[in-house]
C-alpha angles and dihedrals in degrees: 000000000000106000095009094137114073121254125238119233091209117114114214093200103144140043110276090228091063095063092185121157108278115262123214107280124201117250121253088252092052092048091047093051090054091057121127101220122200121218108272089229088067093046090051091048091054087055090051092244113150116236093239091069093058126094115186120225102190120313103308108033132062134181120223120224114234092233084079089074093064096037092052094043099101094053120102114276118247120232106272114226126180119201113214133153149214114272103296132228117235088272098061124237103246103266098151090048088052093048091051093042091050092058090049089046090057089057088056090058095044100262130124116233134181123198125216115194139157125262113256118248115239089220095074091032088066094032124058107308103055117205130348104216098114121263148261110355094347102071137133111237146250082042096188095052093044092052096043132036098328103175096334100261094137089053090052092051088048091050095048092046092049094045086061091048090051094050090049092056093043088050089059092046094050094056107286098254090179091055092234113189101233090204090058101049108130098182113098129174127264139215129179091234134093101245118151092181089071095054092099122019142158118231130192097048122148114051143333091285093058102070140260112317111235137142119258136134150205131269125192113269091248089063094055117114086224086066091050089049091053090051097048103036121106102200145356091270092049091049092051089051092049091050091053090052093057110124111220098180142303136283124237089269090057094251120140118255114209137201090247088059088052088051089230104112094086093056089046090054090049089055091051096043093107095029090064089068113090118238121238120217133145144234125249086264093050100252111146122260129195111206115189142148126349113219116184112265097223107044099024139037098284092211133110124255134305093220091056090052091048088056097038094048088070098043108081147331097300136025111199119194131177128225121202125258121340131345090265090059120031097015093050088052092044090055101040102031112019098040090042087059101039097039090224120134120212119232100198141002132215119214110199114213132180132197091233095051092050092048086052091052089057084073092235099104138050119210116198123189111244095023131094118267111260106267092229091058088061094057121098107270119145087173091067091051089053091049092060093043095108090079093053090047094049091049092050087051089048092058090045092052085072095048094251124136112241128215120193115223110200102208104210122220127191094248094055124105125221089239088060092052088048088056091054093046090051092051090052093047090051087055089050092249130133119243136196134181112231122207095166095123086073101023106033118213094349088066093053098045091100090055091047090054092049091048092050090052093048092047097062094051113110107278124221098177115180140169116233098236139021121247088244096063116106120258087251093052092050094049091049093047091057092040095053103032101036105026097032094233123161092223145315131272117205122200117226089256094054090047091056091045094051091050090048092052093047092052089047091056096252092118094097092062121103120249126245105194112211111215142130117300092209096075136028084233126062091256112081093205093062109092132187114023107323122208134182095049136115126227109239113213105198098176142345129227130186126224093190097166092051088042110241140089117229125208113203115225106178140348110322116189106207092179112049123209129226119254128234091271109026123189087245089076092060102042115094149134121266126215091279094054091254122139119251132185097033110135 
């Protein structure tokens, strides 16, 4: 989901070679409030967006009408860049900060760049992570709006999803004409809040007038198939058709029952009529940012919307988008699901790496969210960086599998040493990949200018972009291709349940859909404890679900929590209003 990795509180605000005592560094919120924002009309004008496509939402946010896609279609395409990463630690490795910083860096080398990112989920914002607007001097602003309600798109998705849930229960109550099997209803409810108590519930309790009692539950809004539909749709018409194809469960003959059969897809589309329009914001250095959709990063694509990219690709020299988690997760889905849907071909990919993550992939250190980093991890030790290099090498390979040129972004932290950055650079060079040290957290775009130069060089290399498997391959062939080529597995083991489900989906005509494998983001394998680039293991497919409306089938390979819980000290306990009515505690 947006913000599903946890955010580090470290502030990489000085060159690692300086090694001076850390000075007080302003919070992200303090930096954001000091921003000098340009009128969004001017930002849009620099993108070449005519004013008649803009719909103001307050002073510092605008929506963009979808007519812009057709009107801009004859303009030159920007170079298309996806930002991914090595397998992250539970703290996250600064992918959004690097994405934003790269766009600012392009400005420093005389290029125009647009960013396209997901909208943060308020669940993690009030949970452990805090916000997801970048960090330091590479942020999207207004930071408070981005991390909270923004233009209400999350609420529209929640409402559309729960309308369908209400219709399902009403259908059961009114006589169940479609013969829905109440024990085989897959559509749950959603809420954009971390609330473990809602994971499993019983509805319809009370009396005969209160519905049919049955067990169900809640997921977080980012995990809704409606959110995945919003991210992958290409037009209002396409969205309406996708909503109609959503499978809510199965009848007693084992046949799928859809939102169209329940005559609810039209009303859902009405609720999403404004939410389908991308939101325009800006960075601290006034580069344009398209914020749209927020699909879950484990069971869905973990990428921002196709419609935002279709607009952004015609609005400058570079379009930079971010894919969730490591290159084995979000980038693989970007290539094989999102690009298959949009028809756009990437020109380069950034792989974000950090010293601490590569040391963790050596297997010598354990990083736990909410606890201090191990003191020995902070000592100068380029040998430990080299010991964790297998993960970086495999993620570079995963980019190249798709015919795209990789660039390694070394996200600098204050506890790093120059020798450790040199170790990462050497690993990248041995793999034939460009590399650049990034200090944009502290320096803004200036600190990402080297990365921008490297990406610009990579993006003009001849592109041979390719998806990993054809539409016509069987679902098993698709799963096994990703497992072997991307994850490095020896093979795949299917449970009896998953075997039956795959056979059902093939018979129902879902076999042409791409696969979105749901697994841990903390390892290239399906076991979060396996670091580096594990070999000699088998991918276990426990069950398989179909997001037919969104347009993918997702095998589940592990325990996927689709409704997070709050920790012992959630961010919600620190967020408040001061005596002036200003927000405090948001990070």
